[in-house]
ZATINU-386371 format. One record per residue (C-alpha): residue number from 1; residue in three letters; x, y, z. Coordinates in nm, 2 decimals, always signed. Layout:
REM residues N
   num   residuo        X        Y        Z
   NUM       ALA        X        Y        Z
...
REM end
This chain:
REM residues 382
   num   residuo        X        Y        Z
     1       GLN    +0.00    +0.00    +0.00
     2       ILE    +0.15    +0.32    -0.12
     3       LEU    +0.02    +0.61    +0.08
     4       SER    +0.18    +0.89    -0.12
     5       GLY    +0.46    +0.98    -0.37
     6       GLN    +0.38    +0.69    -0.60
     7       ASN    +0.54    +0.87    -0.90
     8       THR    +0.85    +0.97    -0.70
     9       LEU    +1.17    +0.80    -0.61
    10       SER    +1.07    +0.80    -0.23
    11       PRO    +0.71    +0.70    -0.19
    12       LEU    +0.55    +0.65    +0.15
    13       VAL    +0.42    +0.30    +0.21
    14       GLY    +0.19    +0.17    +0.49
    15       GLN    +0.21    -0.21    +0.47
    16       PRO    +0.49    -0.46    +0.44
    17       GLY    +0.54    -0.64    +0.11
    18       GLY    +0.72    -0.63    -0.22
    19       TYR    +0.74    -0.31    -0.41
    20       THR    +0.85    -0.26    -0.78
    21       LEU    +1.01    +0.05    -0.92
    22       LEU    +0.95    +0.12    -1.30
    23       ILE    +1.18    +0.37    -1.47
    24       GLU    +1.10    +0.49    -1.83
    25       ASN    +1.33    +0.68    -2.07
    26       LEU    +1.11    +0.94    -2.22
    27       GLN    +1.34    +0.99    -2.53
    28       ASN    +1.33    +0.63    -2.66
    29       GLY    +1.05    +0.47    -2.45
    30       CYS    +1.28    +0.21    -2.30
    31       THR    +1.20    +0.10    -1.94
    32       ALA    +1.37    -0.08    -1.65
    33       THR    +1.24    -0.22    -1.32
    34       ALA    +1.38    -0.30    -0.98
    35       GLN    +1.22    -0.48    -0.68
    36       THR    +1.25    -0.42    -0.30
    37       ALA    +1.08    -0.57    +0.00
    38       VAL    +0.95    -0.37    +0.30
    39       THR    +0.94    -0.56    +0.63
    40       GLU    +0.74    -0.47    +0.95
    41       ASP    +0.91    -0.41    +1.29
    42       ILE    +0.65    -0.30    +1.56
    43       THR    +0.75    -0.52    +1.85
    44       PRO    +0.77    -0.32    +2.17
    45       PRO    +1.08    -0.36    +2.39
    46       ASP    +1.07    -0.56    +2.71
    47       ALA    +1.04    -0.34    +3.03
    48       ASP    +1.13    -0.46    +3.38
    49       ALA    +1.10    -0.21    +3.67
    50       GLY    +1.27    -0.45    +3.91
    51       SER    +1.17    -0.59    +4.25
    52       ALA    +0.97    -0.41    +4.51
    53       ALA    +1.18    -0.23    +4.78
    54       THR    +1.12    -0.11    +5.14
    55       LEU    +1.26    +0.20    +5.30
    56       HIS    +1.34    +0.20    +5.68
    57       CYS    +1.54    +0.38    +5.93
    58       ASN    +1.87    +0.23    +5.82
    59       GLN    +1.78    +0.25    +5.45
    60       PRO    +1.62    +0.59    +5.39
    61       SER    +1.67    +0.56    +5.01
    62       THR    +1.71    +0.29    +4.75
    63       SER    +1.81    +0.24    +4.39
    64       LEU    +1.55    +0.12    +4.14
    65       ALA    +1.67    -0.15    +3.90
    66       GLY    +1.52    -0.10    +3.56
    67       SER    +1.62    -0.33    +3.27
    68       SER    +1.52    -0.46    +2.93
    69       THR    +1.60    -0.80    +2.77
    70       THR    +1.54    -0.65    +2.42
    71       PRO    +1.87    -0.65    +2.22
    72       GLY    +2.02    -0.32    +2.15
    73       SER    +2.05    +0.00    +2.33
    74       MET    +1.73    +0.12    +2.49
    75       ASN    +1.62    +0.46    +2.62
    76       TYR    +1.49    +0.46    +2.99
    77       SER    +1.26    +0.72    +3.16
    78       TRP    +1.11    +0.70    +3.51
    79       THR    +0.80    +0.88    +3.65
    80       THR    +0.61    +0.87    +3.98
    81       PRO    +0.28    +1.03    +4.10
    82       ASP    +0.36    +1.01    +4.47
    83       GLY    +0.73    +0.92    +4.52
    84       ASN    +1.04    +1.13    +4.49
    85       PHE    +1.36    +1.10    +4.29
    86       ILE    +1.69    +1.22    +4.42
    87       THR    +1.89    +1.15    +4.10
    88       ALA    +1.81    +1.18    +3.73
    89       THR    +1.51    +0.99    +3.59
    90       ASN    +1.65    +0.90    +3.25
    91       ILE    +1.88    +0.63    +3.37
    92       GLN    +1.82    +0.26    +3.45
    93       THR    +1.89    +0.28    +3.82
    94       PRO    +1.77    +0.61    +3.97
    95       GLU    +1.78    +0.68    +4.35
    96       VAL    +1.45    +0.74    +4.54
    97       ASP    +1.38    +0.84    +4.90
    98       ALA    +1.00    +0.82    +4.94
    99       PRO    +0.74    +0.55    +4.92
   100       GLY    +0.52    +0.54    +4.61
   101       THR    +0.46    +0.38    +4.27
   102       TYR    +0.74    +0.42    +4.02
   103       THR    +0.69    +0.36    +3.64
   104       LEU    +0.96    +0.28    +3.39
   105       LEU    +0.92    +0.37    +3.02
   106       VAL    +1.15    +0.17    +2.79
   107       THR    +1.18    +0.30    +2.43
   108       ASN    +1.36    +0.11    +2.14
   109       PRO    +1.51    +0.38    +1.92
   110       ALA    +1.54    +0.13    +1.63
   111       ASN    +1.16    +0.12    +1.59
   112       GLY    +1.03    +0.39    +1.82
   113       CYS    +0.82    +0.13    +2.01
   114       SER    +0.80    +0.15    +2.39
   115       ASN    +0.67    -0.04    +2.69
   116       THR    +0.62    +0.03    +3.06
   117       ASP    +0.64    -0.15    +3.40
   118       SER    +0.59    -0.04    +3.75
   119       VAL    +0.74    -0.11    +4.09
   120       ILE    +0.62    -0.02    +4.44
   121       VAL    +0.85    +0.12    +4.71
   122       ALA    +0.71    +0.09    +5.06
   123       ALA    +0.81    +0.26    +5.38
   124       LEU    +0.84    +0.06    +5.70
   125       PRO    +0.73    +0.26    +6.01
   126       PRO    +0.98    +0.25    +6.30
   127       PRO    +0.90    +0.02    +6.58
   128       ALA    +0.69    +0.15    +6.87
   129       PHE    +0.58    -0.01    +7.20
   130       GLU    +0.40    +0.08    +7.53
   131       PRO    +0.55    -0.12    +7.81
   132       GLU    +0.36    -0.24    +8.12
   133       VAL    +0.52    -0.22    +8.46
   134       LEU    +0.40    -0.45    +8.74
   135       GLN    +0.50    -0.25    +9.04
   136       PRO    +0.63    -0.42    +9.36
   137       ASN    +0.40    -0.45    +9.66
   138       CYS    +0.37    -0.66    +9.98
   139       HIS    +0.32    -0.98    +9.77
   140       ARG    +0.61    -0.93    +9.54
   141       LEU    +0.90    -0.72    +9.65
   142       LYS    +1.05    -0.67    +9.30
   143       GLY    +0.91    -0.53    +8.98
   144       THR    +0.84    -0.68    +8.64
   145       VAL    +0.84    -0.50    +8.30
   146       ASN    +0.65    -0.64    +7.99
   147       PHE    +0.75    -0.47    +7.67
   148       GLY    +0.40    -0.54    +7.53
   149       ALA    +0.29    -0.56    +7.17
   150       ILE    +0.53    -0.41    +6.92
   151       THR    +0.40    -0.21    +6.63
   152       GLY    +0.60    -0.10    +6.32
   153       GLY    +0.94    -0.22    +6.23
   154       MET    +1.00    -0.58    +6.12
   155       SER    +1.02    -0.89    +6.34
   156       PRO    +1.20    -1.06    +6.49
   157       TYR    +1.26    -0.81    +6.77
   158       LEU    +1.53    -0.79    +7.04
   159       TYR    +1.48    -0.63    +7.38
   160       SER    +1.70    -0.44    +7.62
   161       SER    +1.64    -0.30    +7.96
   162       ASN    +1.98    -0.13    +8.00
   163       GLY    +1.97    +0.13    +7.73
   164       GLY    +2.08    -0.11    +7.45
   165       GLN    +2.40    -0.24    +7.61
   166       THR    +2.27    -0.59    +7.59
   167       PHE    +1.98    -0.75    +7.40
   168       SER    +1.78    -1.07    +7.43
   169       GLY    +1.47    -1.22    +7.27
   170       GLN    +1.28    -1.21    +7.60
   171       SER    +1.00    -0.94    +7.61
   172       THR    +0.95    -0.97    +7.99
   173       VAL    +1.21    -0.87    +8.24
   174       GLN    +1.15    -0.98    +8.60
   175       GLN    +1.31    -0.94    +8.95
   176       LEU    +1.38    -0.57    +8.90
   177       GLN    +1.50    -0.36    +9.19
   178       ALA    +1.35    -0.01    +9.24
   179       GLY    +1.50    +0.24    +8.99
   180       SER    +1.49    +0.38    +8.64
   181       TYR    +1.52    +0.15    +8.34
   182       ASP    +1.59    +0.25    +7.98
   183       LEU    +1.40    +0.01    +7.75
   184       VAL    +1.50    -0.04    +7.39
   185       VAL    +1.33    -0.25    +7.12
   186       GLN    +1.54    -0.33    +6.80
   187       ASP    +1.39    -0.48    +6.49
   188       VAL    +1.56    -0.70    +6.23
   189       ASN    +1.68    -0.39    +6.03
   190       GLY    +1.84    -0.24    +6.34
   191       CYS    +1.57    +0.02    +6.38
   192       THR    +1.50    +0.10    +6.75
   193       ALA    +1.24    +0.25    +6.98
   194       GLU    +1.32    +0.37    +7.33
   195       THR    +1.14    +0.47    +7.65
   196       THR    +1.21    +0.49    +8.02
   197       VAL    +1.01    +0.33    +8.30
   198       ILE    +1.03    +0.36    +8.68
   199       VAL    +1.01    +0.07    +8.92
   200       ASN    +0.89    +0.20    +9.25
   201       THR    +1.01    +0.11    +9.59
   202       PRO    +0.77    -0.16    +9.73
   203       PHE    +0.48    +0.01    +9.91
   204       ILE    +0.39    -0.16   +10.23
   205       PRO    +0.08    -0.01   +10.40
   206       GLU    +0.11    +0.09   +10.77
   207       VAL    -0.15    +0.19   +11.02
   208       LYS    -0.11    +0.31   +11.38
   209       LEU    -0.34    +0.36   +11.68
   210       GLU    -0.29    +0.47   +12.03
   211       ASP    -0.19    +0.20   +12.27
   212       PHE    -0.49    +0.27   +12.50
   213       VAL    -0.74    +0.53   +12.59
   214       LEU    -0.93    +0.58   +12.92
   215       ILE    -1.30    +0.68   +12.91
   216       GLU    -1.57    +0.70   +13.17
   217       LEU    -1.87    +0.47   +13.15
   218       GLY    -2.11    +0.63   +12.90
   219       GLU    -1.85    +0.83   +12.72
   220       SER    -1.75    +0.76   +12.36
   221       VAL    -1.41    +0.82   +12.19
   222       LEU    -1.32    +0.87   +11.83
   223       LEU    -1.08    +0.60   +11.70
   224       ASP    -0.84    +0.79   +11.47
   225       PRO    -0.59    +0.57   +11.29
   226       VAL    -0.28    +0.72   +11.13
   227       LEU    -0.19    +0.57   +10.79
   228       ASN    +0.10    +0.61   +10.54
   229       MET    -0.14    +0.65   +10.25
   230       PRO    -0.45    +0.86   +10.17
   231       ASP    -0.79    +0.72   +10.29
   232       ASP    -0.90    +0.70    +9.93
   233       ASP    -0.63    +0.44    +9.86
   234       VAL    -0.78    +0.20   +10.12
   235       ALA    -1.00    -0.06    +9.96
   236       SER    -1.15    -0.18   +10.29
   237       TRP    -1.16    -0.09   +10.66
   238       ILE    -1.24    -0.37   +10.90
   239       TRP    -1.28    -0.30   +11.28
   240       THR    -1.32    -0.60   +11.51
   241       PRO    -1.51    -0.67   +11.72
   242       ALA    -1.80    -0.45   +11.60
   243       ASP    -1.96    -0.43   +11.95
   244       GLY    -1.97    -0.07   +12.08
   245       LEU    -1.87    +0.09   +11.75
   246       SER    -2.07    +0.33   +11.55
   247       CYS    -1.96    +0.15   +11.23
   248       ALA    -1.72    -0.14   +11.16
   249       ASP    -1.63    -0.06   +10.80
   250       CYS    -1.56    +0.31   +10.82
   251       PRO    -1.22    +0.49   +10.87
   252       ARG    -1.29    +0.65   +11.21
   253       PRO    -1.58    +0.51   +11.42
   254       GLU    -1.70    +0.62   +11.76
   255       ALA    -1.63    +0.37   +12.03
   256       LYS    -1.86    +0.35   +12.33
   257       PRO    -1.79    +0.02   +12.50
   258       LEU    -1.96    -0.06   +12.83
   259       LYS    -1.66    -0.25   +12.96
   260       PRO    -1.29    -0.26   +12.88
   261       ALA    -1.24    -0.36   +12.51
   262       GLN    -0.97    -0.41   +12.26
   263       TYR    -1.03    -0.32   +11.89
   264       THR    -0.82    -0.43   +11.59
   265       LEU    -0.83    -0.23   +11.27
   266       THR    -0.73    -0.41   +10.94
   267       VAL    -0.69    -0.19   +10.64
   268       VAL    -0.65    -0.35   +10.29
   269       ASP    -0.52    -0.15    +9.99
   270       SER    -0.60    -0.19    +9.62
   271       ASN    -0.33    -0.45    +9.59
   272       GLY    -0.47    -0.67    +9.86
   273       CYS    -0.20    -0.58   +10.11
   274       GLU    -0.30    -0.56   +10.47
   275       ALA    -0.19    -0.36   +10.78
   276       LYS    -0.32    -0.40   +11.13
   277       ALA    -0.32    -0.20   +11.45
   278       THR    -0.48    -0.25   +11.79
   279       ILE    -0.61    -0.01   +12.06
   280       ARG    -0.73    -0.09   +12.41
   281       ILE    -1.01    +0.11   +12.56
   282       LEU    -1.02    +0.12   +12.94
   283       VAL    -1.36    +0.20   +13.09
   284       ASP    -1.38    +0.37   +13.43
   285       ARG    -1.70    +0.22   +13.57
   286       LYS    -1.73    +0.47   +13.85
   287       ARG    -2.09    +0.57   +13.89
   288       PHE    -2.13    +0.94   +13.81
   289       LEU    -2.46    +1.09   +13.94
   290       TYR    -2.50    +1.44   +14.07
   291       ALA    -2.80    +1.57   +14.26
   292       PRO    -2.82    +1.94   +14.36
   293       ASN    -2.87    +2.00   +14.73
   294       ILE    -3.07    +2.32   +14.69
   295       PHE    -3.31    +2.48   +14.44
   296       SER    -3.53    +2.78   +14.42
   297       PRO    -3.85    +2.72   +14.22
   298       ASN    -3.95    +3.09   +14.18
   299       ASP    -3.98    +3.10   +13.80
   300       ASP    -3.68    +3.32   +13.75
   301       GLY    -3.54    +3.08   +13.50
   302       ILE    -3.25    +2.99   +13.74
   303       ASN    -3.24    +2.66   +13.93
   304       ASP    -3.62    +2.63   +13.92
   305       MET    -3.63    +2.25   +13.89
   306       PHE    -3.48    +1.96   +14.08
   307       THR    -3.36    +1.67   +13.87
   308       LEU    -3.06    +1.43   +13.86
   309       TYR    -2.75    +1.47   +13.63
   310       ALA    -2.56    +1.17   +13.52
   311       LYS    -2.34    +1.01   +13.26
   312       GLY    -2.36    +0.65   +13.15
   313       VAL    -2.72    +0.62   +13.26
   314       THR    -2.99    +0.48   +13.04
   315       ASP    -3.29    +0.53   +13.27
   316       ILE    -3.39    +0.68   +13.60
   317       GLN    -3.65    +0.41   +13.67
   318       ARG    -3.80    +0.61   +13.96
   319       LEU    -3.73    +0.94   +14.13
   320       GLN    -3.92    +1.01   +14.46
   321       VAL    -3.92    +1.32   +14.69
   322       PHE    -4.05    +1.30   +15.06
   323       ASP    -4.11    +1.56   +15.32
   324       ARG    -3.96    +1.53   +15.67
   325       TRP    -4.25    +1.31   +15.78
   326       GLY    -4.19    +1.06   +15.50
   327       ALA    -4.49    +1.16   +15.29
   328       GLU    -4.43    +1.14   +14.91
   329       VAL    -4.46    +1.48   +14.75
   330       PHE    -4.33    +1.39   +14.41
   331       MET    -4.27    +1.08   +14.19
   332       VAL    -4.17    +1.03   +13.83
   333       GLU    -4.08    +0.71   +13.65
   334       HIS    -3.84    +0.66   +13.36
   335       LEU    -3.69    +1.00   +13.38
   336       GLN    -3.39    +1.07   +13.15
   337       PRO    -3.08    +1.21   +13.32
   338       ASN    -3.02    +1.58   +13.28
   339       ASP    -3.39    +1.64   +13.20
   340       GLU    -3.50    +1.95   +13.39
   341       LEU    -3.83    +1.98   +13.21
   342       HIS    -3.97    +1.67   +13.38
   343       GLY    -3.81    +1.72   +13.72
   344       TRP    -3.97    +1.84   +14.04
   345       ASN    -4.09    +2.21   +14.05
   346       GLY    -4.14    +2.23   +14.43
   347       THR    -4.52    +2.18   +14.43
   348       PHE    -4.75    +1.92   +14.57
   349       ARG    -5.09    +1.86   +14.41
   350       GLY    -5.05    +2.20   +14.23
   351       HIS    -4.96    +2.40   +14.54
   352       ASP    -4.62    +2.56   +14.62
   353       LEU    -4.46    +2.40   +14.91
   354       ASN    -4.29    +2.61   +15.18
   355       PRO    -3.91    +2.62   +15.21
   356       ALA    -3.79    +2.31   +15.38
   357       VAL    -3.55    +2.02   +15.35
   358       PHE    -3.68    +1.72   +15.16
   359       VAL    -3.54    +1.37   +15.10
   360       TRP    -3.51    +1.21   +14.76
   361       GLN    -3.45    +0.86   +14.64
   362       ALA    -3.38    +0.73   +14.29
   363       VAL    -3.36    +0.39   +14.13
   364       VAL    -3.10    +0.43   +13.84
   365       GLU    -3.01    +0.19   +13.56
   366       PHE    -2.67    +0.23   +13.40
   367       GLU    -2.56    +0.15   +13.04
   368       ASP    -2.38    -0.16   +13.15
   369       GLY    -2.71    -0.30   +13.29
   370       ALA    -2.64    -0.23   +13.66
   371       VAL    -2.93    -0.09   +13.87
   372       GLU    -2.84    +0.10   +14.19
   373       VAL    -3.04    +0.31   +14.44
   374       PHE    -2.93    +0.66   +14.54
   375       SER    -3.07    +0.90   +14.79
   376       GLY    -3.00    +1.24   +14.94
   377       ASP    -3.16    +1.56   +15.06
   378       ILE    -3.27    +1.87   +14.87
   379       THR    -3.34    +2.21   +15.02
   380       LEU    -3.62    +2.42   +14.88
   381       VAL    -3.58    +2.79   +14.91
   382       ARG    -3.79    +3.08   +14.77
REM end
C-alpha cells in the first residue's frame, strides 16, 4: 500500500510487502524495473522495573533496578505520581527516598516502540511499643516489665532493659529492683524505639493507733488511725469486734464500750496488702450521778427544777421526793438524766410547798445494765 509519492523516487508505504520501481526513458521509450521488500518491525521492547523495595530507618533511600531484555541500546525514563527521585530519571537505576509507585518507560530507538512496567516502594514505620510495669508490693518485692505488643518495624525483635547495652529475645524482664530502666526495642533492620520506666520502691501499708485510751462509763471516743497513705487508697476498713462501735467498716468510728475492750483495725489497699493496729479502751465504771442540794422554784429561770444529772445512765427508773415526815410529795418514772423539764418544780398537788429540807430517792439503771439506788436531801428555798 503506497500512501503517497507513488510517482516519486521515495514513496510513503503503509504495509509490508514487495514493491517494484518502474523507470521509463522518455526519449526512446525504454524501461527498466527494480524490486524491493518492505518488512514490518512493531515489536515493543521488554520493560522490567525491578523488584519491590522497602525503606526503613537504616535504608532511607534505595536504587530502582530498571532493565530490558530486548537486544540493542534502549532509552529509559522514570515517572512517579507520589514518590520522589533524588537522581536523574532518564537512567536505568535512579535513586528514590520516598514510598510510592514508580513507572519505567523503555523505548527502542530502532523502531520507536515503547513499553512500561511499575514497581512499588514501601516505607516501613519505625518500631513502637508501650511497656507495662508490674510494680512491687507486699506480695512481690521486685518489679516486672513487659514490653507489650510491638507495632511497626519488622520482626523478629530484640529487647534491652539497660539502654541497648545488651539485647535478648525475652520481652518480659523480672526481678527488677527499684529504679529507672531505659527500655529499647530493636527490629531485624536495626531500627530502634526507646522509652524509660520507673520501678517504684515496694509500698507496704502501715497503720497506727494509740496503745490505749481511758474513758468513763457512758462516754465515747473517736478511733483515729494514722496511715502512710490517703484514705482514698484504702479498699476496705475492718474493725473487730464491732460491738460498741458506730460502724465497723468506716475509717474512724465512735467507740462506746460498756466495759474494757480491745479493737483491731485491718486496712486493705487496692493490691490486697494488709496492715493491722490494735487499741485498748479502758472504761472507768465509777458511777457518776449528781443531785443538787438546793433549788429555788420561783420561776426566775435559774435553778427552778430539781432533777438528777448523770453520765452512763440509760434510765432513772423512779425518782421520789419525801417531806420530813416521810410523805411522798413527788414521783416520776423513767426519767432521763439531765432532764430539767420533767423534774420536780417544788409543788405538791398543784400548790407551792414552803421552804424546807426534803429527802429524795432514785432507782438508776446504767448503760452496763447495773441498777443502783441513790438517795440524798434537797433544800427548797424561795
